C-alpha positions in Angstrom: 95.4 105.7 111.8 98.6 103.9 112.8 101.5 106.1 113.9 104.1 106.4 111.1 107.6 105.8 112.3 110.8 106.3 110.3 113.8 104.1 111.1 117.1 105.5 109.8 119.9 103.0 110.2 122.6 101.7 107.9 122.4 98.2 109.5 119.7 96.1 107.7 119.4 93.8 110.7 118.6 96.6 113.1 116.1 98.0 110.6 114.4 94.6 110.4 114.2 94.0 114.1 113.0 97.5 114.8 110.4 97.3 112.0 109.1 94.0 113.6 108.8 95.7 117.0 107.0 98.6 115.5 104.5 96.3 113.7 103.8 94.6 117.0 103.0 98.0 118.4 100.6 98.6 115.6 102.7 101.2 113.8 103.3 101.9 110.1 107.1 101.6 109.8 109.2 103.3 107.1 112.9 102.8 106.7 116.0 104.6 105.3 119.5 103.3 104.8 121.4 106.5 105.7 120.9 110.0 107.0 120.5 111.6 103.5 117.8 109.2 102.5 116.2 109.5 105.9 116.1 113.3 105.6 114.3 113.1 102.3 111.7 110.5 103.4 111.1 112.4 106.7 110.3 115.6 104.9 108.0 113.8 102.4 106.0 111.7 104.8 106.2 113.8 108.1 106.3 110.7 110.4 105.0 110.8 113.9 108.4 109.6 115.2 111.9 109.2 113.8 114.3 106.7 115.2 117.7 107.9 114.0 121.0 105.9 114.3 124.0 108.1 115.2 126.9 106.1 113.6 126.2 106.1 109.8 128.4 106.8 106.8 128.1 110.0 104.7 125.8 111.9 107.2 125.7 110.8 110.8 122.6 111.0 113.0 123.6 114.3 114.7 123.9 116.1 111.3 120.7 114.5 110.0 118.8 115.6 113.1 120.1 119.1 113.0 119.3 119.4 109.3 115.8 118.1 109.8 115.2 120.7 112.5 116.7 123.5 110.3 114.3 122.4 107.5 111.2 122.6 109.8 110.6 119.1 111.0 109.3 119.6 114.6 108.2 116.0 115.4 110.0 113.8 117.9 113.4 112.5 116.9 115.0 109.8 119.0 118.7 109.2 118.4 119.9 105.7 119.1 123.2 104.0 119.2 125.4 101.5 120.9 127.5 104.4 122.3 127.3 105.0 126.0 124.2 107.1 127.0 126.1 109.4 129.3 128.5 110.5 126.5 125.8 111.1 123.9 122.8 112.7 125.7 124.3 116.2 125.5 125.3 116.0 121.9 121.9 114.6 121.0 120.1 117.5 122.7 122.4 120.0 121.0 121.5 118.5 117.6 117.8 119.0 118.4 116.9 115.4 119.4 113.9 114.7 121.6 115.8 112.0 123.4 118.5 109.3 123.2 118.2 105.5 123.5 121.0 103.1 123.8 120.8 100.0 121.6 119.3 97.5 121.7 115.9 99.2 121.7 113.2 97.4 123.7 109.5 97.1 123.0 108.9 99.0 126.3 111.1 101.9 125.4 109.5 102.2 121.9 106.0 102.0 123.5 106.9 104.8 125.9 108.1 107.1 123.1 105.2 106.2 120.8 102.7 107.2 123.6 104.5 110.5 123.9 104.6 111.1 120.1 100.9 110.3 119.7 99.7 112.6 122.5 101.7 115.6 121.1 
């Protein structure tokens, strides 16, 4: 069975590019336009990995991550953003994220995290 990966990002171009990368890596991608929708989908499908943008309207990635953890989601959540890695890593961990990736996401980075998610 292909790993299910949820992409949560308000930018349709980022979702499209990430979805294409995931398909190249033999994953089953799902997508959400914002944190609120992402939270609902994640709790419904229980993906193997969540890629969660930080900068989104209504509910940012930190809040979405924290709410998912509070509601029992224990799978890997990778926060990603164009923000500098050094400034965001601590906040990402405090919100319950597994890790932080700076945009743009590469196929190699995705592959690394997918390997980790599948072996958990």
